[in-house]
N, C-alpha and C positions, 0 to 999 in steps of 0.2 A: 296716584302719587301726589296729587295736588293738595294744597293745604285744606281746601274745603272738603274734599273727599276723605282725607285723613281724619278730620274733625268729626264729620257727620257719621262715618262708618267705623269709628275707632272701636276696637274690641272684637270686630268681626274677622272671620277667616276668608280671605280672597281666593276665589277659584276662577281661573282664566278659561275662557272659551270664546272662539271667534264668531261663529255664525249664531243666529238666533236659535236654530234647531239644536246646536250643541249646547247653548245656554239652557234651553229647556231640559235637555237630558241631564245636565249638571245639577239643575235645580231639583229634579226628581230624585237623583241619587243622594243629594244632600238631605232632603226631607226624609227619605227612607232611612238614611243612616242615623239621623238624630230627630226622632219624631217630635220631641218637645223643643222646637227651635223656630227662629224667625229667619227665613231665607229671602233675600232681596235680589231680584233679577232685574238688571237694567239693560235697555236696548235703546240706542240713540238715533237710529237711522230714520225713523219717522220725522224727528226733528230736523235732522241734517238734510234730508231730501226736501222737506217743506221749505227750508231756508233757501236752498239752491234752485229748485224748480218751481216752488210755489205750492201752497196747500190746495190749490184748485187744479193741479196738474195730473196728467195720467200717471206719471212716475210716483206721485204721492199716494194716489189711490191704490196702485199696485202694491206699494209697500204696506199700506194699511191692511190690505187683504191678506198679505203674507203674515203680518203680525196677528191678525184675527185667527188665521188657521193654526198658527203655532201655539197661541194661547188656548185655543180649543183643545189641541193635543195635550198641552200641559194639564188642563183641567181633567182630562180623561185618564191621565197617568198618575195623578196624585193619590195618596192614600185617602180612604174614605173619611177619616177624621181630620182632614186638612181644610183650612179656610183659605181661599184664594182671593186676593184683592188686586184690582188692576186700576192704575191711575196714571196721570201725567203731571208734569210740573207747570205747564202753561199752554195756552192756545196760540193761535197765529193768524195773521191776515196777510194777504198779498198787497203790496204797494208798488205801483208802476214806478220804474226808475225815473220817469219824467215828472213824477209828483213828489219830488224831494227837494224842497228849498235848501240851498247851501249857504250856511252862515258866512263862509269864507268869501262869497262873491256878492252878498247882499248887505250893503252897508247899514241899512235900517235894522237888520237883525243883529248885526255885530256891534252897533253903537252902544257904549256903556257896559258891555260885557267883558268881564275880566277873565272868566274861565267857564268852559262848557263841560258838563259831566252828564251822567245818566245814559239813556238810550235814545236812538232816533225817534222812537214812539213816545218817549217820556223824557224830555230834555230838561235838565236842571242847569240854571244859569246863576253863576256867582257874579254879581255885578259890582261896578265901581262905586265908591261912596257917593251917595246922593242920587244915583242913577236908577233906582228901582222903579219909580213910577213911570219914567220915560221908557224903560225897557218893557214894562207891562203894556203900555199903550202901543208901542211899536209892534210888539209880537201879536197883540190882539188884532191890530189893524191888518197885519200881513196874513195871519192864519185864519181869521174870521171864524166861521161856524165849524171849521175843520178841527179846531182845537179848543181846549179849556186852558186858559192861561191865568194863573193865580199866584199870589205871594206864597212863599214857602210856609209862612206862619199859618195860613189858612189850610194848607194841606196837612200840616201837623195837627192842627186843631180838629180837622175832620177825621183824624185817626189813620191816615194813609200809611204812616210809618210805625204805628203802634206807639208804645211808650218811648219817648225820645229823651235821652240824657243830655246833660250839658256837654259831654264829651262828643256826642254824635251830632249835635245840632249844627256845628260849622260845616259838616260834610253835606248837609242838605242845601239845595239851591235857594238863593234869595227869591228867584222866580222859577216856577215850574210850568212847563207846557206839555200837557198830555193830549195826544192826538185822538180825536173822536171820528174823523173822516179817514179816507184812504190816502193819507199822506204820511210822510216821515221827514224829519229835519236832520240834515247831515252837516258835518263840518269837515270839508275835504282837507283841511290843514292837519287834522288829527285822526280822522277815521281812515283806516287802511283801505286801499282800493278793493280788496277781496271782500271786505265787509260791506262796502257801499254797493257791491254788485249783487248782494243777496236779495232775492225777490220776496221771500217770506220773512216777516218781521213781527216783533211783539214787544210788550213792555208797557202798554197803556191800560186803560181801565174799561175798555169795551168788553161786552159779553164774550165775543169770540176769543178774546185774549185771557180772560180771567175765569170763565165758567168751565171748571175742570171736572170731568166725570170721575166717579168712584164706583166701580163695578165690583160687586162682592158675590162670590159663590161660597156659601158657608158650609160647614161640615154637616149641618142638619139638612141641607138640600140634597135631593136625589140627583145623582150624576147621570 
């Protein structure tokens, strides 16, 4: 029911199922009922467990094994002329809770900053007039080799945001800090406690966060 879901999946027919096994069954039923169709199965618990327990945890590995087993079952049940594609929307890294500088309690990070947006792994800073260079210097000094801190214009020129219209440009930070080490930057004045407690995080440009697998079992392959 969210705006993003309604926009991305508009025109589709929603079928509810709670467990992953039930969703696999619903997917097989849908494909068999409409052979020439695109069926999208979503499962969010790998992401959720990674956030809460960490992607190096036993809980995350157990969930991944369950997903692997259910997707193998899905592949075995699909009609022979069906292509199965498996992917994710992002990766994740674990960041210890004591490796998270807090803008709210570090004056050097807060100085000159008007507004903070983005994610703890990719912080976008909207700065006060004339403060950009000072903010760049302060953040670079504080985060060191654990982050890449650059002006928003450089990130735009590098293509990080694709084509940027004049309408969108004001939403992009004047200074952007992307975390390359196992750290994250929080702002306890704005970030909810339950979000600051998540061990697994993402949003930066490291391979663990952006290298997304795409696994395909095509109709031509023998099952």
